[in-house]
VMD Tcl script that builds the backbone (N, CA, C; Angstrom):
set m [mol new atoms 249]
animate dup $m
set s [atomselect $m all]
$s set {name element resname resid chain x y z} {
  {N N MET 1 A 12.096 -2.760 -2.564}
  {CA C MET 1 A 11.434 -3.728 -1.726}
  {C C MET 1 A 12.169 -3.807 -0.399}
  {N N GLU 2 A 11.436 -4.089 0.639}
  {CA C GLU 2 A 12.001 -4.153 1.977}
  {C C GLU 2 A 12.896 -5.375 2.146}
  {N N MET 3 A 13.844 -5.255 3.043}
  {CA C MET 3 A 14.720 -6.383 3.364}
  {C C MET 3 A 13.955 -7.383 4.238}
  {N N ILE 4 A 14.368 -8.615 4.186}
  {CA C ILE 4 A 13.761 -9.632 5.035}
  {C C ILE 4 A 14.178 -9.372 6.474}
  {N N SER 5 A 13.233 -9.422 7.372}
  {CA C SER 5 A 13.474 -9.177 8.785}
  {C C SER 5 A 14.295 -10.309 9.394}
  {N N THR 6 A 15.167 -9.942 10.292}
  {CA C THR 6 A 15.972 -10.958 10.972}
  {C C THR 6 A 15.263 -11.515 12.199}
  {N N ASP 7 A 14.192 -10.850 12.642}
  {CA C ASP 7 A 13.495 -11.332 13.831}
  {C C ASP 7 A 12.152 -11.983 13.519}
  {N N GLY 8 A 11.885 -12.244 12.246}
  {CA C GLY 8 A 10.671 -12.961 11.875}
  {C C GLY 8 A 9.418 -12.120 11.765}
  {N N ASN 9 A 9.550 -10.813 11.832}
  {CA C ASN 9 A 8.379 -9.931 11.764}
  {C C ASN 9 A 8.308 -9.175 10.443}
  {N N TRP 10 A 8.754 -9.788 9.364}
  {CA C TRP 10 A 8.824 -9.093 8.080}
  {C C TRP 10 A 7.472 -8.520 7.667}
  {N N HIS 11 A 6.418 -9.305 7.780}
  {CA C HIS 11 A 5.100 -8.833 7.340}
  {C C HIS 11 A 4.670 -7.608 8.140}
  {N N THR 12 A 4.774 -7.687 9.451}
  {CA C THR 12 A 4.383 -6.573 10.319}
  {C C THR 12 A 5.228 -5.338 10.028}
  {N N GLU 13 A 6.532 -5.528 9.886}
  {CA C GLU 13 A 7.423 -4.402 9.628}
  {C C GLU 13 A 7.172 -3.784 8.256}
  {N N THR 14 A 6.881 -4.618 7.268}
  {CA C THR 14 A 6.613 -4.104 5.919}
  {C C THR 14 A 5.326 -3.289 5.908}
  {N N ILE 15 A 4.278 -3.820 6.511}
  {CA C ILE 15 A 3.006 -3.087 6.576}
  {C C ILE 15 A 3.203 -1.746 7.281}
  {N N ALA 16 A 3.926 -1.737 8.392}
  {CA C ALA 16 A 4.168 -0.492 9.129}
  {C C ALA 16 A 4.982 0.494 8.296}
  {N N SER 17 A 5.986 0.002 7.578}
  {CA C SER 17 A 6.815 0.915 6.785}
  {C C SER 17 A 6.035 1.500 5.610}
  {N N TYR 18 A 5.090 0.741 5.064}
  {CA C TYR 18 A 4.301 1.233 3.943}
  {C C TYR 18 A 3.356 2.349 4.368}
  {N N LYS 19 A 3.001 2.422 5.641}
  {CA C LYS 19 A 2.102 3.473 6.124}
  {C C LYS 19 A 2.734 4.859 6.037}
  {N N VAL 20 A 4.062 4.920 6.012}
  {CA C VAL 20 A 4.728 6.225 5.973}
  {C C VAL 20 A 5.393 6.521 4.627}
  {N N LYS 21 A 5.294 5.608 3.692}
  {CA C LYS 21 A 5.878 5.839 2.361}
  {C C LYS 21 A 4.926 6.698 1.531}
  {N N PRO 22 A 5.470 7.551 0.674}
  {CA C PRO 22 A 4.612 8.326 -0.229}
  {C C PRO 22 A 3.878 7.393 -1.197}
  {N N SER 23 A 2.731 7.825 -1.645}
  {CA C SER 23 A 1.923 7.017 -2.562}
  {C C SER 23 A 2.682 6.672 -3.842}
  {N N ASP 24 A 3.467 7.610 -4.347}
  {CA C ASP 24 A 4.247 7.329 -5.561}
  {C C ASP 24 A 5.216 6.165 -5.344}
  {N N GLN 25 A 5.796 6.113 -4.170}
  {CA C GLN 25 A 6.717 5.024 -3.871}
  {C C GLN 25 A 5.971 3.686 -3.766}
  {N N LEU 26 A 4.773 3.695 -3.188}
  {CA C LEU 26 A 3.973 2.470 -3.110}
  {C C LEU 26 A 3.585 1.992 -4.507}
  {N N LYS 27 A 3.238 2.933 -5.375}
  {CA C LYS 27 A 2.899 2.563 -6.756}
  {C C LYS 27 A 4.106 1.978 -7.469}
  {N N PHE 28 A 5.288 2.533 -7.202}
  {CA C PHE 28 A 6.501 1.992 -7.808}
  {C C PHE 28 A 6.771 0.572 -7.305}
  {N N ILE 29 A 6.582 0.340 -6.016}
  {CA C ILE 29 A 6.787 -0.995 -5.443}
  {C C ILE 29 A 5.875 -2.000 -6.141}
  {N N ILE 30 A 4.613 -1.628 -6.330}
  {CA C ILE 30 A 3.665 -2.518 -7.002}
  {C C ILE 30 A 4.150 -2.832 -8.412}
  {N N LYS 31 A 4.508 -1.796 -9.153}
  {CA C LYS 31 A 4.954 -1.981 -10.545}
  {C C LYS 31 A 6.221 -2.825 -10.605}
  {N N ASP 32 A 7.171 -2.521 -9.738}
  {CA C ASP 32 A 8.446 -3.235 -9.733}
  {C C ASP 32 A 8.252 -4.721 -9.403}
  {N N CYS 33 A 7.429 -4.999 -8.411}
  {CA C CYS 33 A 7.185 -6.395 -8.039}
  {C C CYS 33 A 6.399 -7.134 -9.121}
  {N N GLN 34 A 5.464 -6.456 -9.765}
  {CA C GLN 34 A 4.735 -7.088 -10.875}
  {C C GLN 34 A 5.698 -7.454 -12.005}
  {N N GLU 35 A 6.601 -6.533 -12.324}
  {CA C GLU 35 A 7.579 -6.808 -13.383}
  {C C GLU 35 A 8.501 -7.965 -12.998}
  {N N ALA 36 A 8.892 -8.030 -11.734}
  {CA C ALA 36 A 9.740 -9.132 -11.276}
  {C C ALA 36 A 9.006 -10.464 -11.386}
  {N N LEU 37 A 7.723 -10.475 -11.061}
  {CA C LEU 37 A 6.938 -11.707 -11.159}
  {C C LEU 37 A 6.773 -12.160 -12.604}
  {N N VAL 38 A 6.593 -11.211 -13.515}
  {CA C VAL 38 A 6.469 -11.558 -14.935}
  {C C VAL 38 A 7.794 -12.120 -15.448}
  {N N ALA 39 A 8.890 -11.478 -15.052}
  {CA C ALA 39 A 10.204 -11.899 -15.527}
  {C C ALA 39 A 10.655 -13.221 -14.905}
  {N N MET 40 A 10.283 -13.429 -13.629}
  {CA C MET 40 A 10.762 -14.621 -12.911}
  {C C MET 40 A 9.633 -15.228 -12.074}
  {N N PRO 41 A 8.614 -15.786 -12.710}
  {CA C PRO 41 A 7.459 -16.295 -11.951}
  {C C PRO 41 A 7.800 -17.443 -10.994}
  {N N ASP 42 A 8.876 -18.148 -11.242}
  {CA C ASP 42 A 9.255 -19.271 -10.389}
  {C C ASP 42 A 10.346 -18.903 -9.378}
  {N N SER 43 A 10.596 -17.622 -9.223}
  {CA C SER 43 A 11.622 -17.164 -8.286}
  {C C SER 43 A 11.259 -17.571 -6.854}
  {N N PRO 44 A 12.258 -17.896 -6.052}
  {CA C PRO 44 A 11.984 -18.194 -4.635}
  {C C PRO 44 A 11.382 -16.993 -3.901}
  {N N LYS 45 A 11.545 -15.802 -4.455}
  {CA C LYS 45 A 10.988 -14.598 -3.822}
  {C C LYS 45 A 9.614 -14.222 -4.368}
  {N N ALA 46 A 9.031 -15.046 -5.213}
  {CA C ALA 46 A 7.738 -14.720 -5.823}
  {C C ALA 46 A 6.675 -14.443 -4.764}
  {N N GLY 47 A 6.641 -15.235 -3.719}
  {CA C GLY 47 A 5.667 -15.016 -2.649}
  {C C GLY 47 A 5.867 -13.689 -1.956}
  {N N GLN 48 A 7.123 -13.318 -1.741}
  {CA C GLN 48 A 7.413 -12.033 -1.114}
  {C C GLN 48 A 7.004 -10.882 -2.032}
  {N N TYR 49 A 7.250 -11.020 -3.338}
  {CA C TYR 49 A 6.815 -9.985 -4.282}
  {C C TYR 49 A 5.295 -9.820 -4.242}
  {N N MET 50 A 4.586 -10.943 -4.185}
  {CA C MET 50 A 3.119 -10.869 -4.119}
  {C C MET 50 A 2.660 -10.216 -2.822}
  {N N ASP 51 A 3.333 -10.520 -1.710}
  {CA C ASP 51 A 2.999 -9.869 -0.440}
  {C C ASP 51 A 3.227 -8.367 -0.527}
  {N N CYS 52 A 4.334 -7.952 -1.129}
  {CA C CYS 52 A 4.622 -6.519 -1.263}
  {C C CYS 52 A 3.542 -5.820 -2.089}
  {N N ILE 53 A 3.119 -6.455 -3.172}
  {CA C ILE 53 A 2.050 -5.891 -3.997}
  {C C ILE 53 A 0.778 -5.745 -3.161}
  {N N HIS 54 A 0.447 -6.803 -2.446}
  {CA C HIS 54 A -0.772 -6.801 -1.631}
  {C C HIS 54 A -0.725 -5.717 -0.555}
  {N N TYR 55 A 0.374 -5.626 0.180}
  {CA C TYR 55 A 0.471 -4.647 1.269}
  {C C TYR 55 A 0.482 -3.214 0.738}
  {N N ALA 56 A 1.167 -2.978 -0.382}
  {CA C ALA 56 A 1.179 -1.627 -0.957}
  {C C ALA 56 A -0.214 -1.245 -1.450}
  {N N ALA 57 A -0.909 -2.188 -2.088}
  {CA C ALA 57 A -2.276 -1.920 -2.563}
  {C C ALA 57 A -3.225 -1.689 -1.392}
  {N N MET 58 A -3.061 -2.463 -0.317}
  {CA C MET 58 A -3.899 -2.257 0.874}
  {C C MET 58 A -3.735 -0.843 1.414}
  {N N GLU 59 A -2.493 -0.373 1.490}
  {CA C GLU 59 A -2.236 0.966 2.017}
  {C C GLU 59 A -2.807 2.045 1.092}
  {N N LEU 60 A -2.640 1.887 -0.206}
  {CA C LEU 60 A -3.212 2.863 -1.145}
  {C C LEU 60 A -4.736 2.887 -1.042}
  {N N ASN 61 A -5.354 1.723 -0.924}
  {CA C ASN 61 A -6.814 1.662 -0.788}
  {C C ASN 61 A -7.280 2.304 0.512}
  {N N GLU 62 A -6.544 2.097 1.597}
  {CA C GLU 62 A -6.900 2.710 2.874}
  {C C GLU 62 A -6.798 4.230 2.786}
  {N N ARG 63 A -5.773 4.725 2.120}
  {CA C ARG 63 A -5.633 6.180 1.955}
  {C C ARG 63 A -6.782 6.748 1.130}
  {N N GLN 64 A -7.173 6.035 0.082}
  {CA C GLN 64 A -8.277 6.508 -0.750}
  {C C GLN 64 A -9.580 6.508 0.057}
  {N N ARG 65 A -9.797 5.449 0.824}
  {CA C ARG 65 A -11.004 5.361 1.649}
  {C C ARG 65 A -11.037 6.497 2.674}
  {N N ALA 66 A -9.905 6.759 3.324}
  {CA C ALA 66 A -9.834 7.830 4.314}
  {C C ALA 66 A -10.089 9.185 3.664}
  {N N TRP 67 A -9.535 9.406 2.466}
  {CA C TRP 67 A -9.752 10.667 1.771}
  {C C TRP 67 A -11.221 10.834 1.404}
  {N N LEU 68 A -11.840 9.752 0.917}
  {CA C LEU 68 A -13.256 9.829 0.541}
  {C C LEU 68 A -14.127 10.131 1.751}
  {N N LEU 69 A -13.837 9.505 2.886}
  {CA C LEU 69 A -14.606 9.774 4.104}
  {C C LEU 69 A -14.418 11.207 4.565}
  {N N TRP 70 A -13.176 11.701 4.522}
  {CA C TRP 70 A -12.912 13.083 4.916}
  {C C TRP 70 A -13.643 14.044 3.986}
  {N N ASN 71 A -13.584 13.781 2.679}
  {CA C ASN 71 A -14.232 14.638 1.694}
  {C C ASN 71 A -15.744 14.657 1.897}
  {N N LYS 72 A -16.329 13.505 2.220}
  {CA C LYS 72 A -17.769 13.433 2.475}
  {C C LYS 72 A -18.138 14.261 3.703}
  {N N ARG 73 A -17.325 14.171 4.767}
  {CA C ARG 73 A -17.606 14.956 5.979}
  {C C ARG 73 A -17.545 16.450 5.693}
  {N N VAL 74 A -16.554 16.862 4.920}
  {CA C VAL 74 A -16.423 18.281 4.568}
  {C C VAL 74 A -17.639 18.719 3.757}
  {N N SER 75 A -18.029 17.909 2.787}
  {CA C SER 75 A -19.192 18.239 1.953}
  {C C SER 75 A -20.459 18.308 2.788}
  {N N ASP 76 A -20.643 17.360 3.683}
  {CA C ASP 76 A -21.834 17.358 4.541}
  {C C ASP 76 A -21.867 18.601 5.420}
  {N N ASN 77 A -20.729 19.003 5.960}
  {CA C ASN 77 A -20.670 20.200 6.801}
  {C C ASN 77 A -20.971 21.462 6.000}
  {N N LEU 78 A -20.497 21.519 4.772}
  {CA C LEU 78 A -20.796 22.685 3.917}
  {C C LEU 78 A -22.279 22.750 3.600}
  {N N LEU 79 A -22.890 21.597 3.338}
  {CA C LEU 79 A -24.329 21.573 3.058}
  {C C LEU 79 A -25.134 22.007 4.268}
  {N N LYS 80 A -24.733 21.604 5.462}
  {CA C LYS 80 A -25.444 22.004 6.691}
  {C C LYS 80 A -25.378 23.503 6.890}
  {N N LYS 81 A -24.231 24.086 6.587}
  {CA C LYS 81 A -24.061 25.533 6.755}
  {C C LYS 81 A -24.925 26.309 5.775}
  {N N GLU 82 A -25.139 25.759 4.582}
  {CA C GLU 82 A -25.941 26.424 3.571}
  {C C GLU 82 A -27.432 26.388 3.898}
  {N N GLN 83 A -27.848 25.443 4.694}
  {CA C GLN 83 A -29.291 25.292 4.987}
  {C C GLN 83 A -29.750 26.226 6.031}
}
mol reanalyze $m
mol bondsrecalc $m
mol representation Tube
mol addrep $m
């Protein structure tokens, strides 16, 4: 999990850092934070764990959406060439 920002931009910095992390690492962050929440639901960091889960899931969903759009464009171009 990312360190808390000293300049108050933790959310922005975390979202930006997740854009360059490998998908496996984002999946690990989600799993790790979920386990921390189960083990310590009343932890003072519970909100931060939930934010990390949310931001990692957002990035994974964006990557999947981008891949699906790219795949559709490739498929459409192949179909046009066949016609």
